[in-house]
N, C-alpha and C positions, 0 to 999 in steps of 0.2 A: 686608737689599732686594736685592742682587745675586741671592744665591743664590736668593730667592724669583722673580724674572725666569729664571733659569735652569732652574729647575724647571717654571715656567711655557713655557719657551720649548717644554721637552723635551714635557711633557704634548701641549702645541699641535702638536708634529711626530707625535708617535706618535698622537693623534686621526687627523690628514690622512693618518698612512701606511695605517689601518684602512680611513678612509674609501674611500682608493685602491684596496687589495686588494680592498673589498666592491664597488664598480665594476668592479674588473677581472674579479671574479669573474661566470661565464657559468652562465644553467641553463637545463632543460627543463620545461613545463610539462606535467604529467601529471594527466590528467585519471581521477577512480578510478572504475573499473566493479565489476560485480555480484563479491563473490566476493573481491575484492582483497585483504590484510593489509598493514601497512607491510614484514613480513617479504617475502611475495611480491614486492611494488615493488622492495623494497632490492635483490633478487636480479636483478630485469630489467636496474637500471642498474649491477650492479657497485659497490653504495655500503654502507651501514648504517644501521640503522635510526633510531640516534641521530644520524647527519647528517640525515635526512630529518624529526627533529622539531627540529633546530637550529634548520631553516628555515620548519619549520610547527609553531610550538607546539601548534596545537589539534589535531592530530593525534593525539596520546598520547593526549587520551582517547577520542576519537572520530574515525571514518571513517565519511561516507556518501559514497551514491551521486552521481557528478557534481562532486562536491568535488575543486578544482585544488588541487595540491601541487608546489612549488617545488623542482625537483628539481637540485643543485648537477651541474655539470658540469665538467672540464678546458677549461684556456682554449687552447682548440686551433680554431680554424677554426670558430668557433661552436657545436661539437659536444663532446661527449665522449669522450674516445677509451679502450677499454678493452682490456684485454688479455685473450682468451680462453683461451688454452693454447699451452703451448711449441710447438706445433706451424703458429701461427696468428700473421701478425702484428696488429698492433693495429685492432682494429674499428672503426667507427664509429657514433655515434647519430645521429639527425636528426630533428629536429620540422619537421613540414610548415608551410611558411610559405604565404601568401597568393598565390595566382599561380603555385605552383611546381609542376609537372608531372613526372611520371616520366623523360619525355626530357630534361627542364630538368637534374634529377639525377642524371641516369646522366651528361651533360657535365660538369656542377660535380665528380665525385668521380674521373671516369675508367673506370667501369665501364659495363655495360650494361642497358638496362630487365629483360632477362631475370636479370641475376646479383642485381638488386636484387629480384624479385619471389621467386629462388628461396631467396633469403635472410631472406625474410617471409613464409612457407607462407602462402596465403591473399589477400596481397596483389594488387590489380590496377588497371587504372584507372579501372574504377568504382567502387572504395572507396577512392581516395586522396583522404585527408580530412585538411583543415587543422585542426592540432594534434596529430596522430596523430604517434608516434614509431615510426620506422623502422630497421631496423640496413642500414649499408651495406657490405656484403662486402670484404674484401682477400683478396688472393690467395695461397694454402698455399705455406709457404716448406718445400724439402726439406731435410731435415737428416740429413747422413751421419754417423754413428756409429762410430767407427773401434775396430776388436777390441782396440789396444790401451788405450783408454782403459774400457774393462767394467768391470776389476777383477777380483778373485778372487769367484766367486761360488761358491754351495751345489750339486754336483755335480746334476744334473737328467736327469730320464729317457729323455732323446734321448742322453745322453751312452755311448760305448763301454764306460765302465768298467760301467754298470749293465744293458747289453744284457739281461740272464737276470734283470732284476729290475724286474716290472710295477710303477711308482710310481703309486698310486691318489688322492694326498692329499699336503700339507704341513702341518707342525706347528710353531707357534711355541712354544718352551718357557716353562714359566710358571715364576713364582717357587715352590721347595720341588717344583717336579715331579724325577723320576730317569726312567731307562730303564724300570724296573718300572712305574713309574704310566700310562707311554705306550703300554707293548705291552699293558695289561690294554685302556687304553682303544680300541683299535683293533683288539686280537683277535690279535694277531701273538708271535711270540717274539722273544726277545731277540737271539738268531741272525739273525732275518729283517729285524729292523731298522737290526741292524751291517752286513749285506751290503748295506743301498740306504741308505747312510751312511758307507763306510770313512774318513771323517774325523775320525770321532769314537771309534772303534777304541782303547782304552788311553788315553781322557780322560773327562773329568766334562764332561757337558755342563751348560750354563750357560743362564741366563734371556735370554730372546731371540731365542737360536740356532733357526734354521731345519732341521727335518731332513724328509726326504723316508719317507715310507710309502707301503711295499710292500701289494701284494694279500696275507692271508694265504691260508696254502698250504691248500687244502681238503685235509679228514680225512675218510675214508672211516667212516660209520657202522655199528656192525655190523646186520647181518640184522635180527636180530630189535628193533631201536629203530628203524628204518625203517618196520618192519610197524607197531608199536605206533602213529607218529607220523599223528593224524587232521586238523589245520589246519596249513595252508601258512604260514612265514612269510612277512613283506611282503616281504623279498628273491628267496623264492621267488614270489611272486605276480608280482614285477617280471619275472622270468624269464621267464614264463609271457606277460606280457603283451607283453611285446618281441617272443617267437618269432610273436604275435598282430598285433604291430605290422610284423614282417618280410615275414610272409605280404601285408597290405595293402597295403606298396610293391613288393612282386614282382608283383603282380597290374597295376602302373603301367609293367613292362617292355615295350617297344613303342612306348609314348606318347610324344610329338613333345617334346622337350627345352623349347620354346617353350609348351606345354602344361601342363606339371607345374611346380604350384607349392611350393617346397621349401621346406620347414619347421625348424628349428632349435627342439627343450624344451631349455632350462638348468634344469635343476632340481634342489633340492638332495635326492635320493635318499638319500644316505648309505651308499653301499651298503659304505663301508668302517669301516663304526661300528654301536655297536648302539643305536639310538635308535626302537625301535618307533612312537612315536607320531607322531614326525616322519616316519618313513617311511610311514605309513598313509596320513596327509595326503597325502605328495604320489602314492606309486601309486594312490590313489585317484582323486586329481585327471587324473593320467594314463590311467586307465581311462575317466573321464565324455570326455577329449580326444577316444578312440579310438573309442568312440559316434559322435561327431561327424563323424569322418573317414569312418568306415562310413557314415553316411548322406548325406553329399557325395557320396561315391564311386558311391554308389545314384543318386544324378542326374546324373552324370554327369564330373564332376569330378575332377582328376588332381593326385594328393598324393604328396611323397615325404617321408616325416617322418624327423628325424634326431634321437635321445633324447642327452643328455650330462649326467653326475651333476656337479653344481657342487661337491659334498660340502659339508661344515660352511666355516661361518662365517671361521674361520680361513685356509681356502685362499685363492688367488687364481685367477682365470681366464685370468694373461697364459698358461699353457703351452697351452689349448686355443685362445685366440683367435691366439696364434704359430702353432701347429698349422696355422692355414690352413682349418680343418674348416669354419667360419662363412663364410667368405667370399663363395660363390655362393648363400647363402641371400638368400630373397625376403619372409623372415619368420622373425622371432627373438621367443620368449616365454618371458621369464623377467626377473628371478630371485626369491630368496628373501628374500636377505640384501642392506643398502646397499651394501656394497662391492661385489658381484660386481655389482651393477645399475648401479652406480656403471664399472664397468671395461666391460660392456654397452653401456652409453649412451656411451660416447666411441669405442667400436668401432664403432657402429651409425650415430652422426654423420657418423664419417668415410668410410663406406662407403655411407649414404644408404639404409640397411635399416631398416624399421618395428621396434622393441622393444616390446611388449608386457610391461609388469609388471603381474600379474593381482591383488598382493597385499599390500604393503607401500602406503600413502598420504604415506609420507614421503621421499619423492625430489626434492631441490632441482634434480635434471636438467630435470626438467620446464620451468623459467622459463627455460631457456637452448640446449633443446635440441629442436629440428621433430618427431626423427624417435619421441620417445618417447609412446605411449599408458600412461595413469594409468587404469586400470580402478577403484581402490579410493580413491575421490578424497577431496581432505582437505576436513575439515569449514567451512573455511572458503568452499569453492566451492556447498558441499552447502545449508547455513542459508539463502543467500539464495532458493534455488528453492524451501525448505521455506515460508519466511514467505511468497513472494508464492503461491505455493498454498494456503497457509492462509486469507489474506482470499479468494481467490477464491473456496476451496469452502465459505467460513461468512461472505459481503458483511455479516452481520447480528449478528458474533459480539459477544457482551457476553463479555469473559474473566477467569477468575479462576483467578490464580495460586497455589498453595500451596505455601510455605517448609516445612520441614522441619528438625527438628536437625542432621539430616545438613548436612553441607557440599554447597553446591548443585557440579552437576558438566557443566551448562547452562546457564552464564551467555552464553556468547557466541551461545545460541540464546534464550534469555530476551531479553537487550538487544536482537536483530535482530529479533524477533518485536513487540517493543514499539514500536519504530520504524516498523514497518510499519502497526502497528494505529493507531498516533497517526497516519500519514500519510494510513490511509484514513476516521479520524475513529469509528474503534472504541472502545466505553468497556473499561476493564479494573482491575483491583485486585488488590491482596495479601493475602493473609492467612496465619495459620499453621496445621499440620496439626492441632494441638490444639483449633482452632475445629470441626473437623470430628470429632474420633476423641472431643470425652469430650461424650457424652450429652446433656446440660442447653445446651450451647454449641451444637450441631448443628443443628437446627431452625430457632431466631431468628436464627443466621450465614447460614443459605440463604434463607430466609424474605426475609432484606433485601437479599443482594445478587444475587438470581437475579433475572431483569426479565420480565416477562409478553412483552412484546413484542420480546425480543432470541433468539439463538441463544445459549444460556448454554453455555461450553465451560471446565470444570475443569482446569488445567493444573498438575501439581507441577514443583517446579524442579530435580529432581533425578529419574533414573532408575533409583535401586536397589530392589532387590525390597522390602527393608524398608518404604522409603516406599509403595511399590504395594499390600503387604500389608496395611498397615493404611489405606490413605482406600480401596480397592474397598470391602472392608465395611461401613465408615461411608458409603457413597453407597449403597449396597442398600439398608442397613437404613432410613434417611432416605426413601428411595422407598415400602418397607413400609410403615411409620409412618404417614407422611402425602405419600401420591402426589397427592390431591384438591387440597389444600391451598398447594403449592410447583410452578414451573413447571420445563420438561423443562430435563434438563442432559446432556451428554455429556462423556467424558474424552477428553482427549488427550496423546497421550504421546510415547515415542522407540523408537527401535530393537532397544534390549536388551527391551525387554518381550515381542517371540518366544521370547524365552531363559523368561522368568519366567511365560510363558503355560500350561505344563502345570500348573502348581499354581492359576493364578486363572481359568482361561478362561471356567466356569460365568458367573463375577461379570464377565468383561469382557463378556460377552453383553448381561448385564443391565441394566448401565449404559450401553452403548451405547457402544464402545470405540472410538478411532482411534489409531493413531501412523503413523509416516513411516519409512520404509527404505528402503535402496538395492540390498536383497536381501532376498528374502522367498521361503517356499516353506512350503506345508503339503498335508499327504496328501490334503484335502478337496479340493484344485485337482487337476482334471483332469489337467494337462501334470505335473503332479509325481506323482501315481499312477502315471500311464503310466511316466516315466521309474524310477520304481521297480521297477515288476515288470520291465520291460526289463534294468534294472543286474542284478539277480538271476538272470536268466534267461542274460546273458551271463556273469558271474562266479562264478554259484552263493554268494554272501554279500552282506548286507546293508548297506548306504550307512551311515554312522557317523553317528550320533546329535549332530553336532555343529554350531554355527553359525560361519560361514557353512558350509554340505555341501560338501566339496568335489569328489565326484564330480560335483553339479550344477554346481559351476565352472569346471570341464573342461570338460564338456559346452558350456558357455553359451559363452566364452571361446573356445573351438575352434570351434565351430560360426559365431559371428558376424565370428572375423577369419580364417578360414579363405574364410567365403565373400566377405566383402569385398574379400580382396587378391584372389582369384580372378577376380571380376567388375570390377573397377576397377584393378586392379594402381596406377602410379603416379597416377592419380588418388584411389587411394583417399583421402586426408585430406580432400580437399574432397566427397567423395559420400558418406564413411561412415556419414552418417546417413540415408541411402536405402536401405540394407541392411535389406532384409524379415526378420524373424527373430521367432520366438516364445519368449522364453527360459523355463528352467524356474527359475532363482530369480532371476539379475542380468541387468538391463536396459541397454541403454546409448544415451546420447545426449553424443556428446561436442563439447568446442568448445574452442579452443585459449586459452590464458592470456596470448599478449601475440603479436604479428605474429612472433615470431623465435622461442615456444617450443611447448612441446608441447601433445601435446590431452588435458584430462581429462574423466571420466565422469560427467556432470552428473545422471544418472539418478535419478528418487524415485518412489515409490509411498508411496497410501497404503494403510494398512491397517485395514480396519473390519470390528469384528466386530457385526454388526447384531443387533434387536430379535428377529428372527425365527430366532435361530442359526444363523447363516451366515459365512461369512469372505469377505468382498469385496477384492479387489484392483483398487485402482482406480488405472490409467495414466492420466496424462493426454495422455499424445501420441498416442491415439487416438483 
């Protein structure tokens, strides 16, 4: 009996301890906004998805706009303290309470109202709302690193031992690689590699060892071989484009310093390796970018363009950053690989330089870095835009989702659209593809599901070419067989369909097809045809037939951001959506992911293949 009482006492103490711990734990209340996911919210508060789900079990199944989440915080002055980086002291997040003002918070935390606004781009007295979470800045600490603490490093390009060797990249040795493999990869000789890495002479290279890669010595080709060459390599094209860029920069000489926008492009031109497809895309992006520069210069704007080859993803950008060549830039555009973007984002935030990332969308820096602009948005931000536009475009919709045996790759979109349809009282149902492709099932299924008083929209649940190739002929056939007895219907789908359209275009017109896209180009559109003609005239070559078209992407991002930075300067984040520009392929509409985060491009189009055999690019923001 005593033992039982002892156990009972221990259990009581444990329960009391847990209860006290729960009472001591403090929380933020976060209101879910459009496009946010558990992952993006966890990044905002420097916590984990698991921790959020622990206190909000219902969030594991679904997030809804306006939903309130309890976010745990550290028990320090009713706020959450988060270490941002080695260079910064702990930063504090504060949930605005009723009656609080900017001035009151500045006194509470010992910072100025301006410092709070600077830490939360877009924040002002006019949008200082109860329940919003804001970042309270702390001063930057200066860290002194003594040379004696640095340890031994691989010789760098700037060391005296290597003054005669031009280092263009670094390479981390992989398992099973030998010197011969590395030399072959970079097109250099063993002597050239050893000259750049004297520490490995007479030794066997090991996995994870970092080696300097020198520029290969140029070998003069025989005159006969030169004469036989008809088409320039991507490397040679890059050199020619660089010469053209230099001529544009020289025309700026004499312009006043404060009138010239200094721009850096940090892209993987991969000039130190043989990668023709990657080189081709980057060179083409660069060519389109310079077309935009030329047009803006003719309109009276002045630029200094600086280009840097980031090299392969194995490289680090530390040598470029530490060289100081980026310090005085007004705008940086790049890069391609996540590790390079992370390095550039850290530098951009430290130096308050806008960083435009044109290609990848999977960048965590967007959640905590106000200087970052993501052009190719994450799907979680695009889908709410699409579903809202869908219900506005088809307010009286009757949606029929079509499932194939192929696993759906659009679950997030389908789920979001169903939520939007339900909230608008729209009807929807789901059938299998076989109901439409098996002849004896096709007409009975359509007659049962299509409604005379509704706008009937058929949507497959995946974007594959195989599903589209099976669905379109069935819908065309149904219309031919029984067009008078069944109500009209339309087809709605996905950005990938612009790639599939070359094989299905005629049927897409006949069914009246729509799809959403963040970028789109087709030579039937006047602006695309003009760009294509100009590109051929400038560079005497055709643009590559890939999606997106990199020459057009270079032109669009170049024109838009050079114009915005030139016109608005430091006010660009607040005024960027006022930039007037007609893009060739990629549109722009930016929104901050949070008070302290960067900006993401939420621009979408609906592409409409009309029964009149025309392609309509629907821009909702005009």
